[in-house]
Each structure stands twice: as structure tokens, then as C-alpha cells.
C-alpha angles and dihedrals in degrees: 000000000000121000116251113260115243091245091060092049091050090050091052093049092047090054089063095060097087095049120124133190114276114249126200122241115273114278092007093142092049092051093047092050091049092050093049091049091048092051091046093056093056122114097245094050091050091050092049091047090053093046092049093061109113095234093051094043094049092044094051091046091053091047090052092050092048093050091049091049091049092053093043096050099035116123095234113160097235117157121192117249117271130209090258091055090050092050091049090054091049091051095043096049097033092235110181128181137167114266093203128034122207113238116248115244133188092220109084112178 
């Protein structure tokens, strides 16, 4: 890589002489504040604000844990499926499947 000649560096520095500080569009702050207020008054943001309160969040978490514990420790008489139940389902719904699958080969005659 060749070093830049001094004329090129001077040309680059001279191009910066007319630069001015960037200014925002008029009333930018007012428009941003109005948009943020409009979004804040929406239904979803109010619902999220309510759900993010510590009392509500902790209460819903405890309710969820209690419901899971109730389902987990309930004395429901659930027996696992047996082979006879599986065969009854196969016969009732006429489920058929191949007992043996042919291996896939790359050689196709």
C-alpha cells in the first residue's frame, strides 16, 4: 500500500473547512415527546404496566406454582396405556404401518 501524497491529505483537510454543527429538525423534541405519550396511553402498554407491578407478578407466579402442584399431586386414577389398549386403538382407527422398511441405497438400477 502506498502512502498518501501530501497534496491528497491537504485536499481532505480543506474539504472540512465548510462544515457546520448538525442541528435537529425544528420541534423534534416536542414530536418525540408526543409520540412517546401516545404510545404510552395504548391498551397493551397499560396492560404490561399493570402486569409488571411486583404484587401482580408475584401473585400470578404463586398461582401458577399452586396450579402446577395441584395437578402434579392430584390423586387422579390415571393408568398408563397397556399393549391391549394400543392394539384396540390400532384396530378401531385402522392404523396401518409398515413393519419393515427397505433400506435406502444410492444405487438405483
